Jmol script that loads the backbone (N, CA, C; Angstrom):
load data "model"
ATOM      1  N   MET A   1      29.023 145.693 166.890  1.00  0.00           N
ATOM      2  CA  MET A   1      30.180 144.806 166.863  1.00  0.00           C
ATOM      3  C   MET A   1      31.011 145.089 165.620  1.00  0.00           C
ATOM      4  N   TYR A   2      32.285 145.213 165.801  1.00  0.00           N
ATOM      5  CA  TYR A   2      33.235 145.541 164.749  1.00  0.00           C
ATOM      6  C   TYR A   2      33.133 144.573 163.569  1.00  0.00           C
ATOM      7  N   GLY A   3      32.864 145.095 162.380  1.00  0.00           N
ATOM      8  CA  GLY A   3      32.853 144.282 161.167  1.00  0.00           C
ATOM      9  C   GLY A   3      31.584 143.488 160.915  1.00  0.00           C
ATOM     10  N   SER A   4      30.575 143.666 161.742  1.00  0.00           N
ATOM     11  CA  SER A   4      29.371 142.837 161.569  1.00  0.00           C
ATOM     12  C   SER A   4      28.595 143.191 160.299  1.00  0.00           C
ATOM     13  N   TYR A   5      28.661 144.432 159.861  1.00  0.00           N
ATOM     14  CA  TYR A   5      27.967 144.819 158.623  1.00  0.00           C
ATOM     15  C   TYR A   5      28.553 144.070 157.431  1.00  0.00           C
ATOM     16  N   LEU A   6      29.875 143.976 157.371  1.00  0.00           N
ATOM     17  CA  LEU A   6      30.520 143.237 156.292  1.00  0.00           C
ATOM     18  C   LEU A   6      30.118 141.765 156.333  1.00  0.00           C
ATOM     19  N   LEU A   7      30.074 141.191 157.514  1.00  0.00           N
ATOM     20  CA  LEU A   7      29.665 139.794 157.664  1.00  0.00           C
ATOM     21  C   LEU A   7      28.225 139.587 157.174  1.00  0.00           C
ATOM     22  N   ILE A   8      27.339 140.501 157.520  1.00  0.00           N
ATOM     23  CA  ILE A   8      25.945 140.415 157.070  1.00  0.00           C
ATOM     24  C   ILE A   8      25.862 140.514 155.551  1.00  0.00           C
ATOM     25  N   LEU A   9      26.638 141.402 154.966  1.00  0.00           N
ATOM     26  CA  LEU A   9      26.638 141.541 153.504  1.00  0.00           C
ATOM     27  C   LEU A   9      27.137 140.264 152.822  1.00  0.00           C
ATOM     28  N   ILE A  10      28.195 139.688 153.354  1.00  0.00           N
ATOM     29  CA  ILE A  10      28.745 138.450 152.782  1.00  0.00           C
ATOM     30  C   ILE A  10      27.741 137.309 152.917  1.00  0.00           C
ATOM     31  N   LEU A  11      27.126 137.185 154.079  1.00  0.00           N
ATOM     32  CA  LEU A  11      26.111 136.134 154.271  1.00  0.00           C
ATOM     33  C   LEU A  11      24.920 136.341 153.329  1.00  0.00           C
ATOM     34  N   SER A  12      24.553 137.570 153.095  1.00  0.00           N
ATOM     35  CA  SER A  12      23.465 137.867 152.164  1.00  0.00           C
ATOM     36  C   SER A  12      23.829 137.482 150.741  1.00  0.00           C
ATOM     37  N   LEU A  13      25.067 137.743 150.342  1.00  0.00           N
ATOM     38  CA  LEU A  13      25.529 137.339 149.008  1.00  0.00           C
ATOM     39  C   LEU A  13      25.528 135.815 148.872  1.00  0.00           C
ATOM     40  N   VAL A  14      25.950 135.124 149.916  1.00  0.00           N
ATOM     41  CA  VAL A  14      25.922 133.656 149.911  1.00  0.00           C
ATOM     42  C   VAL A  14      24.481 133.167 149.796  1.00  0.00           C
ATOM     43  N   GLY A  15      23.572 133.797 150.524  1.00  0.00           N
ATOM     44  CA  GLY A  15      22.162 133.432 150.449  1.00  0.00           C
ATOM     45  C   GLY A  15      21.598 133.633 149.055  1.00  0.00           C
ATOM     46  N   LEU A  16      21.962 134.740 148.415  1.00  0.00           N
ATOM     47  CA  LEU A  16      21.519 134.970 147.036  1.00  0.00           C
ATOM     48  C   LEU A  16      22.072 133.908 146.100  1.00  0.00           C
ATOM     49  N   TYR A  17      23.336 133.535 146.300  1.00  0.00           N
ATOM     50  CA  TYR A  17      23.916 132.500 145.452  1.00  0.00           C
ATOM     51  C   TYR A  17      23.176 131.172 145.641  1.00  0.00           C
ATOM     52  N   LEU A  18      22.833 130.834 146.874  1.00  0.00           N
ATOM     53  CA  LEU A  18      22.090 129.591 147.123  1.00  0.00           C
ATOM     54  C   LEU A  18      20.714 129.635 146.460  1.00  0.00           C
ATOM     55  N   LEU A  19      20.072 130.781 146.504  1.00  0.00           N
ATOM     56  CA  LEU A  19      18.792 130.963 145.812  1.00  0.00           C
ATOM     57  C   LEU A  19      18.985 130.826 144.306  1.00  0.00           C
ATOM     58  N   ASP A  20      20.040 131.434 143.809  1.00  0.00           N
ATOM     59  CA  ASP A  20      20.400 131.353 142.391  1.00  0.00           C
ATOM     60  C   ASP A  20      20.619 129.898 141.984  1.00  0.00           C
ATOM     61  N   ARG A  21      21.383 129.174 142.785  1.00  0.00           N
ATOM     62  CA  ARG A  21      21.694 127.778 142.483  1.00  0.00           C
ATOM     63  C   ARG A  21      20.461 126.886 142.549  1.00  0.00           C
ATOM     64  N   THR A  22      19.626 127.126 143.537  1.00  0.00           N
ATOM     65  CA  THR A  22      18.424 126.316 143.716  1.00  0.00           C
ATOM     66  C   THR A  22      17.457 126.463 142.539  1.00  0.00           C
ATOM     67  N   HIS A  23      17.296 127.689 142.079  1.00  0.00           N
ATOM     68  CA  HIS A  23      16.317 127.965 141.029  1.00  0.00           C
ATOM     69  C   HIS A  23      16.940 128.151 139.648  1.00  0.00           C
ATOM     70  N   LYS A  24      18.249 127.950 139.554  1.00  0.00           N
ATOM     71  CA  LYS A  24      18.976 128.062 138.284  1.00  0.00           C
ATOM     72  C   LYS A  24      18.612 129.364 137.561  1.00  0.00           C
ATOM     73  N   LEU A  25      19.050 130.476 138.154  1.00  0.00           N
ATOM     74  CA  LEU A  25      18.645 131.781 137.655  1.00  0.00           C
ATOM     75  C   LEU A  25      19.733 132.534 136.893  1.00  0.00           C
ATOM     76  N   ALA A  26      20.903 132.732 137.467  1.00  0.00           N
ATOM     77  CA  ALA A  26      21.876 133.624 136.843  1.00  0.00           C
ATOM     78  C   ALA A  26      23.271 132.985 136.749  1.00  0.00           C
ATOM     79  N   PHE A  27      24.041 133.080 137.819  1.00  0.00           N
ATOM     80  CA  PHE A  27      25.418 132.585 137.785  1.00  0.00           C
ATOM     81  C   PHE A  27      25.502 131.076 137.589  1.00  0.00           C
ATOM     82  N   THR A  28      24.512 130.354 138.053  1.00  0.00           N
ATOM     83  CA  THR A  28      24.555 128.898 137.901  1.00  0.00           C
ATOM     84  C   THR A  28      24.160 128.455 136.497  1.00  0.00           C
ATOM     85  N   VAL A  29      23.552 129.345 135.724  1.00  0.00           N
ATOM     86  CA  VAL A  29      23.174 129.032 134.341  1.00  0.00           C
ATOM     87  C   VAL A  29      24.271 129.483 133.384  1.00  0.00           C
ATOM     88  N   ASP A  30      24.686 130.742 133.509  1.00  0.00           N
ATOM     89  CA  ASP A  30      25.694 131.313 132.616  1.00  0.00           C
ATOM     90  C   ASP A  30      26.509 132.351 133.392  1.00  0.00           C
ATOM     91  N   PRO A  31      27.571 131.901 134.060  1.00  0.00           N
ATOM     92  CA  PRO A  31      28.337 132.811 134.932  1.00  0.00           C
ATOM     93  C   PRO A  31      28.906 134.028 134.201  1.00  0.00           C
ATOM     94  N   LYS A  32      29.398 133.823 133.002  1.00  0.00           N
ATOM     95  CA  LYS A  32      29.997 134.933 132.261  1.00  0.00           C
ATOM     96  C   LYS A  32      28.937 135.996 131.919  1.00  0.00           C
ATOM     97  N   ARG A  33      27.796 135.546 131.466  1.00  0.00           N
ATOM     98  CA  ARG A  33      26.713 136.473 131.125  1.00  0.00           C
ATOM     99  C   ARG A  33      26.209 137.202 132.375  1.00  0.00           C
ATOM    100  N   ALA A  34      26.067 136.483 133.474  1.00  0.00           N
ATOM    101  CA  ALA A  34      25.609 137.098 134.721  1.00  0.00           C
ATOM    102  C   ALA A  34      26.612 138.151 135.204  1.00  0.00           C
ATOM    103  N   PHE A  35      27.884 137.813 135.156  1.00  0.00           N
ATOM    104  CA  PHE A  35      28.928 138.746 135.581  1.00  0.00           C
ATOM    105  C   PHE A  35      28.881 140.029 134.756  1.00  0.00           C
ATOM    106  N   TRP A  36      28.851 139.862 133.437  1.00  0.00           N
ATOM    107  CA  TRP A  36      28.863 141.033 132.562  1.00  0.00           C
ATOM    108  C   TRP A  36      27.531 141.780 132.569  1.00  0.00           C
ATOM    109  N   SER A  37      26.492 141.165 133.059  1.00  0.00           N
ATOM    110  CA  SER A  37      25.217 141.867 133.245  1.00  0.00           C
ATOM    111  C   SER A  37      25.281 142.782 134.463  1.00  0.00           C
ATOM    112  N   MET A  38      26.050 142.387 135.451  1.00  0.00           N
ATOM    113  CA  MET A  38      26.156 143.166 136.682  1.00  0.00           C
ATOM    114  C   MET A  38      27.179 144.294 136.602  1.00  0.00           C
ATOM    115  N   VAL A  39      28.211 144.118 135.804  1.00  0.00           N
ATOM    116  CA  VAL A  39      29.324 145.076 135.778  1.00  0.00           C
ATOM    117  C   VAL A  39      28.896 146.513 135.461  1.00  0.00           C
ATOM    118  N   PRO A  40      28.108 146.766 134.410  1.00  0.00           N
ATOM    119  CA  PRO A  40      27.767 148.170 134.108  1.00  0.00           C
ATOM    120  C   PRO A  40      27.057 148.879 135.266  1.00  0.00           C
ATOM    121  N   ALA A  41      26.091 148.230 135.877  1.00  0.00           N
ATOM    122  CA  ALA A  41      25.383 148.854 136.997  1.00  0.00           C
ATOM    123  C   ALA A  41      26.325 149.075 138.177  1.00  0.00           C
ATOM    124  N   PHE A  42      27.173 148.098 138.449  1.00  0.00           N
ATOM    125  CA  PHE A  42      28.134 148.203 139.539  1.00  0.00           C
ATOM    126  C   PHE A  42      29.047 149.408 139.335  1.00  0.00           C
ATOM    127  N   VAL A  43      29.560 149.562 138.122  1.00  0.00           N
ATOM    128  CA  VAL A  43      30.459 150.681 137.802  1.00  0.00           C
ATOM    129  C   VAL A  43      29.727 152.015 137.950  1.00  0.00           C
ATOM    130  N   VAL A  44      28.485 152.080 137.466  1.00  0.00           N
ATOM    131  CA  VAL A  44      27.697 153.315 137.603  1.00  0.00           C
ATOM    132  C   VAL A  44      27.509 153.660 139.082  1.00  0.00           C
ATOM    133  N   PHE A  45      27.213 152.677 139.916  1.00  0.00           N
ATOM    134  CA  PHE A  45      27.027 152.938 141.338  1.00  0.00           C
ATOM    135  C   PHE A  45      28.329 153.387 142.012  1.00  0.00           C
ATOM    136  N   VAL A  46      29.452 152.817 141.623  1.00  0.00           N
ATOM    137  CA  VAL A  46      30.738 153.257 142.195  1.00  0.00           C
ATOM    138  C   VAL A  46      31.006 154.709 141.796  1.00  0.00           C
ATOM    139  N   ILE A  47      30.765 155.033 140.513  1.00  0.00           N
ATOM    140  CA  ILE A  47      30.949 156.418 140.048  1.00  0.00           C
ATOM    141  C   ILE A  47      30.003 157.348 140.807  1.00  0.00           C
ATOM    142  N   TRP A  48      28.772 156.911 140.997  1.00  0.00           N
ATOM    143  CA  TRP A  48      27.782 157.690 141.756  1.00  0.00           C
ATOM    144  C   TRP A  48      28.286 157.954 143.173  1.00  0.00           C
ATOM    145  N   ASP A  49      28.803 156.923 143.818  1.00  0.00           N
ATOM    146  CA  ASP A  49      29.328 157.079 145.179  1.00  0.00           C
ATOM    147  C   ASP A  49      30.509 158.043 145.212  1.00  0.00           C
ATOM    148  N   VAL A  50      31.432 157.879 144.286  1.00  0.00           N
ATOM    149  CA  VAL A  50      32.612 158.757 144.244  1.00  0.00           C
ATOM    150  C   VAL A  50      32.183 160.207 144.013  1.00  0.00           C
ATOM    151  N   ALA A  51      31.220 160.406 143.120  1.00  0.00           N
ATOM    152  CA  ALA A  51      30.718 161.764 142.875  1.00  0.00           C
ATOM    153  C   ALA A  51      30.082 162.332 144.142  1.00  0.00           C
ATOM    154  N   GLY A  52      29.288 161.528 144.828  1.00  0.00           N
ATOM    155  CA  GLY A  52      28.651 161.971 146.068  1.00  0.00           C
ATOM    156  C   GLY A  52      29.659 162.303 147.151  1.00  0.00           C
ATOM    157  N   ILE A  53      30.712 161.506 147.240  1.00  0.00           N
ATOM    158  CA  ILE A  53      31.777 161.756 148.219  1.00  0.00           C
ATOM    159  C   ILE A  53      32.509 163.043 147.863  1.00  0.00           C
ATOM    160  N   THR A  54      32.840 163.196 146.588  1.00  0.00           N
ATOM    161  CA  THR A  54      33.557 164.381 146.119  1.00  0.00           C
ATOM    162  C   THR A  54      32.762 165.661 146.373  1.00  0.00           C
ATOM    163  N   LEU A  55      31.453 165.585 146.198  1.00  0.00           N
ATOM    164  CA  LEU A  55      30.592 166.754 146.406  1.00  0.00           C
ATOM    165  C   LEU A  55      30.239 166.977 147.877  1.00  0.00           C
ATOM    166  N   GLY A  56      30.683 166.063 148.741  1.00  0.00           N
ATOM    167  CA  GLY A  56      30.425 166.199 150.165  1.00  0.00           C
ATOM    168  C   GLY A  56      29.029 165.752 150.582  1.00  0.00           C
ATOM    169  N   ILE A  57      28.343 165.030 149.703  1.00  0.00           N
ATOM    170  CA  ILE A  57      26.992 164.549 150.000  1.00  0.00           C
ATOM    171  C   ILE A  57      27.049 163.245 150.793  1.00  0.00           C
ATOM    172  N   PHE A  58      27.936 162.330 150.389  1.00  0.00           N
ATOM    173  CA  PHE A  58      28.079 161.037 151.056  1.00  0.00           C
ATOM    174  C   PHE A  58      29.302 161.070 151.953  1.00  0.00           C
ATOM    175  N   PHE A  59      29.175 160.460 153.110  1.00  0.00           N
ATOM    176  CA  PHE A  59      30.329 160.316 154.006  1.00  0.00           C
ATOM    177  C   PHE A  59      30.136 159.060 154.833  1.00  0.00           C
ATOM    178  N   ARG A  60      31.232 158.517 155.280  1.00  0.00           N
ATOM    179  CA  ARG A  60      31.237 157.253 156.000  1.00  0.00           C
ATOM    180  C   ARG A  60      30.612 157.369 157.374  1.00  0.00           C
ATOM    181  N   GLY A  61      30.873 158.415 158.060  1.00  0.00           N
ATOM    182  CA  GLY A  61      30.360 158.555 159.416  1.00  0.00           C
ATOM    183  C   GLY A  61      31.177 157.724 160.396  1.00  0.00           C
ATOM    184  N   ASN A  62      30.733 157.688 161.615  1.00  0.00           N
ATOM    185  CA  ASN A  62      31.440 156.950 162.654  1.00  0.00           C
ATOM    186  C   ASN A  62      30.531 155.822 163.130  1.00  0.00           C
ATOM    187  N   ASN A  63      30.817 154.620 162.698  1.00  0.00           N
ATOM    188  CA  ASN A  63      29.938 153.504 163.010  1.00  0.00           C
ATOM    189  C   ASN A  63      30.779 152.310 163.446  1.00  0.00           C
ATOM    190  N   THR A  64      30.417 151.711 164.559  1.00  0.00           N
ATOM    191  CA  THR A  64      31.173 150.570 165.078  1.00  0.00           C
ATOM    192  C   THR A  64      30.870 149.274 164.334  1.00  0.00           C
ATOM    193  N   LEU A  65      29.863 149.281 163.451  1.00  0.00           N
ATOM    194  CA  LEU A  65      29.539 148.083 162.684  1.00  0.00           C
ATOM    195  C   LEU A  65      30.470 147.892 161.484  1.00  0.00           C
ATOM    196  N   LEU A  66      31.182 148.947 161.097  1.00  0.00           N
ATOM    197  CA  LEU A  66      32.097 148.883 159.960  1.00  0.00           C
ATOM    198  C   LEU A  66      33.469 148.381 160.403  1.00  0.00           C
ATOM    199  N   THR A  67      34.226 147.854 159.440  1.00  0.00           N
ATOM    200  CA  THR A  67      35.569 147.352 159.758  1.00  0.00           C
ATOM    201  C   THR A  67      36.575 148.477 159.940  1.00  0.00           C
ATOM    202  N   GLY A  68      36.304 149.623 159.332  1.00  0.00           N
ATOM    203  CA  GLY A  68      37.255 150.725 159.372  1.00  0.00           C
ATOM    204  C   GLY A  68      38.189 150.728 158.178  1.00  0.00           C
ATOM    205  N   ILE A  69      38.116 149.684 157.347  1.00  0.00           N
ATOM    206  CA  ILE A  69      38.938 149.613 156.142  1.00  0.00           C
ATOM    207  C   ILE A  69      38.295 150.485 155.075  1.00  0.00           C
ATOM    208  N   GLN A  70      39.078 151.445 154.568  1.00  0.00           N
ATOM    209  CA  GLN A  70      38.580 152.325 153.522  1.00  0.00           C
ATOM    210  C   GLN A  70      39.405 152.140 152.258  1.00  0.00           C
ATOM    211  N   LEU A  71      38.734 152.019 151.131  1.00  0.00           N
ATOM    212  CA  LEU A  71      39.433 151.883 149.853  1.00  0.00           C
ATOM    213  C   LEU A  71      40.023 153.219 149.436  1.00  0.00           C
ATOM    214  N   PHE A  72      39.325 154.284 149.746  1.00  0.00           N
ATOM    215  CA  PHE A  72      39.826 155.648 149.677  1.00  0.00           C
ATOM    216  C   PHE A  72      38.962 156.470 150.622  1.00  0.00           C
ATOM    217  N   PRO A  73      39.320 157.727 150.901  1.00  0.00           N
ATOM    218  CA  PRO A  73      38.596 158.479 151.934  1.00  0.00           C
ATOM    219  C   PRO A  73      37.075 158.450 151.745  1.00  0.00           C
ATOM    220  N   GLU A  74      36.381 158.130 152.821  1.00  0.00           N
ATOM    221  CA  GLU A  74      34.922 158.067 152.900  1.00  0.00           C
ATOM    222  C   GLU A  74      34.295 156.924 152.099  1.00  0.00           C
ATOM    223  N   PHE A  75      35.098 155.984 151.611  1.00  0.00           N
ATOM    224  CA  PHE A  75      34.599 154.857 150.816  1.00  0.00           C
ATOM    225  C   PHE A  75      35.023 153.550 151.490  1.00  0.00           C
ATOM    226  N   PRO A  76      34.185 153.051 152.412  1.00  0.00           N
ATOM    227  CA  PRO A  76      34.550 151.830 153.142  1.00  0.00           C
ATOM    228  C   PRO A  76      34.457 150.584 152.255  1.00  0.00           C
ATOM    229  N   ILE A  77      35.196 149.583 152.599  1.00  0.00           N
ATOM    230  CA  ILE A  77      35.198 148.330 151.841  1.00  0.00           C
ATOM    231  C   ILE A  77      33.794 147.715 151.799  1.00  0.00           C
ATOM    232  N   GLU A  78      33.011 147.946 152.818  1.00  0.00           N
ATOM    233  CA  GLU A  78      31.648 147.413 152.867  1.00  0.00           C
ATOM    234  C   GLU A  78      30.804 147.903 151.696  1.00  0.00           C
ATOM    235  N   GLU A  79      31.124 149.076 151.179  1.00  0.00           N
ATOM    236  CA  GLU A  79      30.345 149.633 150.071  1.00  0.00           C
ATOM    237  C   GLU A  79      30.447 148.766 148.819  1.00  0.00           C
ATOM    238  N   ILE A  80      31.603 148.176 148.578  1.00  0.00           N
ATOM    239  CA  ILE A  80      31.781 147.281 147.429  1.00  0.00           C
ATOM    240  C   ILE A  80      30.854 146.078 147.559  1.00  0.00           C
ATOM    241  N   PHE A  81      30.792 145.509 148.744  1.00  0.00           N
ATOM    242  CA  PHE A  81      29.928 144.350 148.968  1.00  0.00           C
ATOM    243  C   PHE A  81      28.454 144.736 148.908  1.00  0.00           C
ATOM    244  N   PHE A  82      28.124 145.933 149.405  1.00  0.00           N
ATOM    245  CA  PHE A  82      26.744 146.403 149.330  1.00  0.00           C
ATOM    246  C   PHE A  82      26.322 146.583 147.876  1.00  0.00           C
ATOM    247  N   LEU A  83      27.181 147.192 147.067  1.00  0.00           N
ATOM    248  CA  LEU A  83      26.844 147.402 145.651  1.00  0.00           C
ATOM    249  C   LEU A  83      26.727 146.072 144.912  1.00  0.00           C
ATOM    250  N   ALA A  84      27.587 145.123 145.249  1.00  0.00           N
ATOM    251  CA  ALA A  84      27.484 143.789 144.647  1.00  0.00           C
ATOM    252  C   ALA A  84      26.157 143.138 145.035  1.00  0.00           C
ATOM    253  N   LEU A  85      25.775 143.274 146.305  1.00  0.00           N
ATOM    254  CA  LEU A  85      24.503 142.723 146.770  1.00  0.00           C
ATOM    255  C   LEU A  85      23.328 143.378 146.052  1.00  0.00           C
ATOM    256  N   LEU A  86      23.379 144.673 145.899  1.00  0.00           N
ATOM    257  CA  LEU A  86      22.330 145.415 145.209  1.00  0.00           C
ATOM    258  C   LEU A  86      22.188 144.937 143.759  1.00  0.00           C
ATOM    259  N   CYS A  87      23.301 144.837 143.064  1.00  0.00           N
ATOM    260  CA  CYS A  87      23.272 144.417 141.658  1.00  0.00           C
ATOM    261  C   CYS A  87      22.858 142.950 141.527  1.00  0.00           C
ATOM    262  N   TYR A  88      23.365 142.092 142.388  1.00  0.00           N
ATOM    263  CA  TYR A  88      23.053 140.664 142.317  1.00  0.00           C
ATOM    264  C   TYR A  88      21.579 140.407 142.634  1.00  0.00           C
ATOM    265  N   SER A  89      21.050 141.092 143.647  1.00  0.00           N
ATOM    266  CA  SER A  89      19.639 140.889 143.996  1.00  0.00           C
ATOM    267  C   SER A  89      18.732 141.383 142.869  1.00  0.00           C
ATOM    268  N   THR A  90      19.121 142.448 142.200  1.00  0.00           N
ATOM    269  CA  THR A  90      18.350 142.927 141.049  1.00  0.00           C
ATOM    270  C   THR A  90      18.406 141.926 139.910  1.00  0.00           C
ATOM    271  N   LEU A  91      19.584 141.389 139.649  1.00  0.00           N
ATOM    272  CA  LEU A  91      19.732 140.382 138.594  1.00  0.00           C
ATOM    273  C   LEU A  91      18.888 139.149 138.899  1.00  0.00           C
ATOM    274  N   ILE A  92      18.920 138.691 140.139  1.00  0.00           N
ATOM    275  CA  ILE A  92      18.127 137.530 140.552  1.00  0.00           C
ATOM    276  C   ILE A  92      16.635 137.813 140.371  1.00  0.00           C
ATOM    277  N   ALA A  93      16.193 138.978 140.824  1.00  0.00           N
ATOM    278  CA  ALA A  93      14.768 139.330 140.735  1.00  0.00           C
ATOM    279  C   ALA A  93      14.311 139.409 139.279  1.00  0.00           C
ATOM    280  N   LEU A  94      15.076 140.080 138.445  1.00  0.00           N
ATOM    281  CA  LEU A  94      14.688 140.221 137.038  1.00  0.00           C
ATOM    282  C   LEU A  94      14.713 138.877 136.305  1.00  0.00           C
ATOM    283  N   THR A  95      15.699 138.053 136.617  1.00  0.00           N
ATOM    284  CA  THR A  95      15.787 136.734 135.985  1.00  0.00           C
ATOM    285  C   THR A  95      14.614 135.862 136.423  1.00  0.00           C
ATOM    286  N   TRP A  96      14.275 135.918 137.702  1.00  0.00           N
ATOM    287  CA  TRP A  96      13.155 135.129 138.207  1.00  0.00           C
ATOM    288  C   TRP A  96      11.837 135.584 137.575  1.00  0.00           C
ATOM    289  N   ILE A  97      11.620 136.916 137.503  1.00  0.00           N
ATOM    290  CA  ILE A  97      10.402 137.448 136.888  1.00  0.00           C
ATOM    291  C   ILE A  97      10.305 137.004 135.433  1.00  0.00           C
ATOM    292  N   SER A  98      11.416 137.108 134.722  1.00  0.00           N
ATOM    293  CA  SER A  98      11.442 136.676 133.330  1.00  0.00           C
ATOM    294  C   SER A  98      11.124 135.188 133.199  1.00  0.00           C
ATOM    295  N   LYS A  99      11.687 134.393 134.086  1.00  0.00           N
ATOM    296  CA  LYS A  99      11.450 132.939 134.071  1.00  0.00           C
ATOM    297  C   LYS A  99       9.972 132.624 134.330  1.00  0.00           C
ATOM    298  N   VAL A 100       9.367 133.321 135.291  1.00  0.00           N
ATOM    299  CA  VAL A 100       7.953 133.100 135.631  1.00  0.00           C
ATOM    300  C   VAL A 100       7.056 133.536 134.465  1.00  0.00           C
ATOM    301  N   LEU A 101       7.328 134.684 133.867  1.00  0.00           N
ATOM    302  CA  LEU A 101       6.499 135.173 132.776  1.00  0.00           C
ATOM    303  C   LEU A 101       6.615 134.315 131.526  1.00  0.00           C
ATOM    304  N   ASN A 102       7.769 133.740 131.296  1.00  0.00           N
ATOM    305  CA  ASN A 102       7.972 132.898 130.113  1.00  0.00           C
ATOM    306  C   ASN A 102       7.311 131.527 130.253  1.00  0.00           C
ATOM    307  N   LYS A 103       6.931 131.127 131.462  1.00  0.00           N
ATOM    308  CA  LYS A 103       6.251 129.849 131.671  1.00  0.00           C
ATOM    309  C   LYS A 103       4.789 129.920 131.260  1.00  0.00           C
ATOM    310  N   LYS A 104       4.255 131.131 131.213  1.00  0.00           N
ATOM    311  CA  LYS A 104       2.823 131.292 130.910  1.00  0.00           C
ATOM    312  C   LYS A 104       2.572 131.300 129.429  1.00  0.00           C
TER     313      LYS A 104
END
end "model"
wireframe off; spacefill off
backbone 0.3
color backbone group
């Protein structure tokens, strides 16, 4: 179904935020710190993707689950949401682990 991958990514980000809010982990504790914690990794992943596209390693392919919106050739808009999900889930996991270890 057209655009369903983007919808799944957005719903996953919302789910992470609800988990974050419930357990007071990252953005709900210190939004500015959480944002700036994610930015470096996000930028590295975008550079990684652009390098892979430039070298002909990564390509979008033909998939009906994507919206078809590309930010530039072979870089679909869904990739931005995927990278945000990747960085946010890592931030949530590391914050939760740190919180659990500090309780002991």
